[in-house]
Backbone as CSV, one residue per row, in Angstrom:
resi,resn,N_x,N_y,N_z,CA_x,CA_y,CA_z,C_x,C_y,C_z
1,MET,144.460,102.127,72.384,143.422,102.715,73.222,142.518,103.585,72.349
2,THR,141.210,103.444,72.524,140.271,104.247,71.758,139.765,105.397,72.606
3,VAL,139.416,106.463,71.950,138.885,107.629,72.632,137.374,107.596,72.524
4,SER,136.687,107.690,73.649,135.240,107.664,73.676,134.702,108.993,73.143
5,SER,133.648,108.914,72.351,133.027,110.106,71.789,131.763,110.411,72.576
6,ASN,131.774,111.494,73.337,130.619,111.903,74.132,130.190,113.294,73.708
7,MET,128.881,113.503,73.589,128.356,114.809,73.273,127.002,114.942,73.945
8,GLN,126.716,116.122,74.489,125.417,116.342,75.107,124.590,117.251,74.207
9,LEU,123.381,116.796,73.885,122.459,117.555,73.052,121.289,118.022,73.907
10,ARG,120.755,119.182,73.588,119.572,119.690,74.289,118.543,120.076,73.234
11,CYS,117.346,119.545,73.385,116.262,119.858,72.461,115.676,121.223,72.819
12,GLU,115.680,122.119,71.859,115.122,123.454,72.084,113.606,123.412,72.266
13,LEU,112.993,122.383,71.746,111.541,122.266,71.804,111.048,121.805,73.178
14,CYS,111.570,120.675,73.665,111.076,120.118,74.935,112.081,120.233,76.081
15,GLN,113.279,120.728,75.797,114.329,120.955,76.790,114.917,119.677,77.376
16,ILE,114.670,118.545,76.748,115.238,117.273,77.203,116.711,117.239,76.816
17,GLU,117.525,116.528,77.573,118.939,116.397,77.251,119.250,114.952,76.883
18,ILE,120.101,114.794,75.872,120.538,113.475,75.436,122.054,113.447,75.483
19,ASN,122.590,112.507,76.247,124.033,112.271,76.256,124.320,111.246,75.174
20,GLU,124.970,111.683,74.115,125.349,110.757,73.047,126.676,110.130,73.409
21,ASN,126.720,108.811,73.383,127.938,108.080,73.711,128.103,106.958,72.701
22,ALA,129.141,107.044,71.915,129.369,106.058,70.857,129.611,104.662,71.422
23,ASP,130.155,104.557,72.625,130.483,103.257,73.212,129.292,102.581,73.894
24,ARG,128.476,103.344,74.613,127.415,102.759,75.435,126.012,103.027,74.930
25,GLY,125.865,103.807,73.899,124.534,104.168,73.427,124.064,105.457,74.079
26,ASP,123.056,106.052,73.516,122.567,107.336,74.007,121.754,107.187,75.288
27,GLU,121.820,108.210,76.123,121.107,108.229,77.402,120.286,109.511,77.462
28,VAL,118.983,109.379,77.649,118.085,110.522,77.719,117.863,110.886,79.180
29,LEU,118.048,112.174,79.492,117.858,112.678,80.847,116.494,113.349,80.919
30,PHE,115.530,112.645,81.482,114.188,113.193,81.634,114.154,114.160,82.810
31,SER,113.174,115.070,82.829,113.084,116.043,83.918,112.720,115.367,85.244
32,ARG,112.075,114.210,85.169,111.730,113.448,86.379,112.002,111.975,86.130
33,GLY,112.393,111.289,87.154,112.574,109.843,87.058,113.923,109.443,86.503
34,ALA,114.018,108.180,86.213,115.275,107.587,85.752,115.592,108.003,84.317
35,THR,116.839,107.848,83.960,117.242,108.093,82.580,116.608,107.036,81.683
36,GLY,116.580,107.313,80.393,115.971,106.378,79.470,116.649,106.413,78.114
37,SER,115.976,105.865,77.144,116.505,105.739,75.792,115.790,106.707,74.851
38,ARG,116.340,106.835,73.646,115.688,107.647,72.626,114.328,107.057,72.250
39,SER,114.198,105.727,72.275,112.905,105.128,71.933,111.857,105.456,72.999
40,LYS,112.265,105.543,74.249,111.343,105.923,75.319,110.916,107.382,75.153
41,LEU,111.870,108.247,74.819,111.560,109.650,74.563,110.567,109.767,73.408
42,TRP,110.778,108.987,72.353,109.877,108.999,71.205,108.467,108.565,71.621
43,ALA,108.383,107.466,72.374,107.081,106.910,72.758,106.301,107.840,73.678
44,ARG,107.001,108.638,74.462,106.333,109.489,75.451,106.179,110.947,75.036
45,VAL,107.012,111.405,74.088,106.993,112.833,73.753,106.976,113.083,72.244
46,CYS,108.034,112.698,71.570,108.302,113.128,70.196,107.245,112.714,69.180
47,GLN,106.621,111.567,69.356,105.639,111.099,68.371,104.396,111.982,68.322
48,TYR,104.186,112.806,69.334,102.987,113.630,69.405,103.148,115.005,68.751
49,LEU,104.309,115.290,68.196,104.506,116.564,67.517,103.591,116.638,66.308
50,LYS,102.999,117.792,66.065,101.990,117.926,65.017,102.513,118.595,63.755
51,THR,103.232,119.687,63.887,103.603,120.478,62.714,104.995,120.112,62.196
52,ASP,105.231,120.424,60.939,106.553,120.201,60.348,107.605,121.043,61.058
53,GLU,107.221,122.238,61.502,108.143,123.116,62.227,108.581,122.465,63.547
54,GLN,107.641,121.886,64.278,107.968,121.184,65.519,108.888,120.010,65.239
55,LYS,108.558,119.226,64.225,109.361,118.049,63.886,110.770,118.440,63.468
56,ALA,110.906,119.565,62.780,112.229,120.037,62.361,113.071,120.477,63.549
57,SER,112.428,120.928,64.627,113.140,121.371,65.827,113.519,120.220,66.750
58,CYS,112.849,119.082,66.605,113.057,117.924,67.475,114.370,117.220,67.140
59,ILE,115.163,116.896,68.149,116.446,116.220,67.928,116.315,114.699,67.936
60,ASN,115.076,114.196,68.002,114.869,112.753,68.096,113.975,112.227,66.971
61,GLN,114.115,112.767,65.784,113.302,112.332,64.660,113.980,111.263,63.810
62,ASP,115.265,111.045,63.990,116.023,110.081,63.190,115.740,108.650,63.678
63,VAL,115.028,107.879,62.863,114.645,106.512,63.220,115.869,105.648,63.508
64,SER,116.940,105.847,62.771,118.131,105.013,62.958,118.813,105.266,64.300
65,LYS,118.616,106.435,64.891,119.219,106.735,66.197,118.351,106.280,67.358
66,ARG,117.031,106.326,67.188,116.168,105.999,68.331,115.910,104.513,68.475
67,GLY,116.062,103.753,67.429,115.917,102.311,67.536,114.481,101.849,67.704
68,THR,114.344,100.597,68.059,113.047,99.953,68.204,112.452,100.244,69.571
69,GLU,111.158,100.484,69.590,110.465,100.703,70.858,110.530,99.439,71.699
70,MET,110.820,99.604,72.972,110.979,98.485,73.893,109.824,98.453,74.888
71,PRO,109.564,97.280,75.486,108.538,97.215,76.540,108.891,98.202,77.653
72,GLY,107.897,98.934,78.109,108.112,99.913,79.170,108.392,101.317,78.663
73,ASP,108.569,101.474,77.352,108.815,102.807,76.804,107.577,103.691,76.904
74,ARG,106.435,103.124,76.610,105.182,103.900,76.689,104.685,103.953,78.131
75,TYR,103.869,104.954,78.420,103.205,104.991,79.714,102.231,103.829,79.783
76,GLU,102.080,103.247,80.941,101.141,102.147,81.116,99.715,102.676,81.113
77,GLU,98.818,101.862,80.583,97.398,102.207,80.610,96.913,102.183,82.055
78,ILE,96.078,103.129,82.397,95.524,103.187,83.741,94.178,102.468,83.742
79,ALA,94.016,101.553,84.669,92.772,100.783,84.751,91.643,101.659,85.282
80,LEU,90.443,101.393,84.793,89.274,102.093,85.294,88.877,101.500,86.636
81,VAL,88.460,102.358,87.552,87.971,101.895,88.855,86.555,102.417,89.050
82,GLU,85.769,101.666,89.783,84.404,102.082,90.039,84.343,102.848,91.351
83,VAL,83.759,104.056,91.286,83.628,104.907,92.458,82.157,105.246,92.642
84,GLU,81.549,104.705,93.672,80.151,104.956,93.998,79.239,104.818,92.783
85,GLY,79.370,103.707,92.073,78.466,103.411,90.980,78.851,104.014,89.634
86,THR,79.896,104.805,89.589,80.345,105.371,88.312,81.781,104.939,88.065
87,GLN,82.161,104.930,86.823,83.544,104.580,86.516,84.361,105.863,86.365
88,ALA,85.555,105.820,86.925,86.473,106.955,86.805,87.882,106.409,86.636
89,GLU,88.718,107.184,85.970,90.110,106.759,85.826,90.853,107.029,87.126
90,SER,91.739,106.097,87.480,92.505,106.289,88.714,93.736,107.096,88.427
């Protein structure tokens, strides 16, 4: 019988929580909506960090842990709609 390795991490920068699980892969607990992956967290939050200090505080900078970006990780583009002769984002 193997013992599962579980650990919960909390990012001091964005306050997101990551449940690390050696058996099932990591699970990111977003403040709203369904849980996701480290690649989703990267696509929506972590990639936008600007300073080295911010990047050093981020718990999701390790490429080998976050994996490849998957379809649906990024926010979808919002289509432009025409409102009374002008274009506006919906």
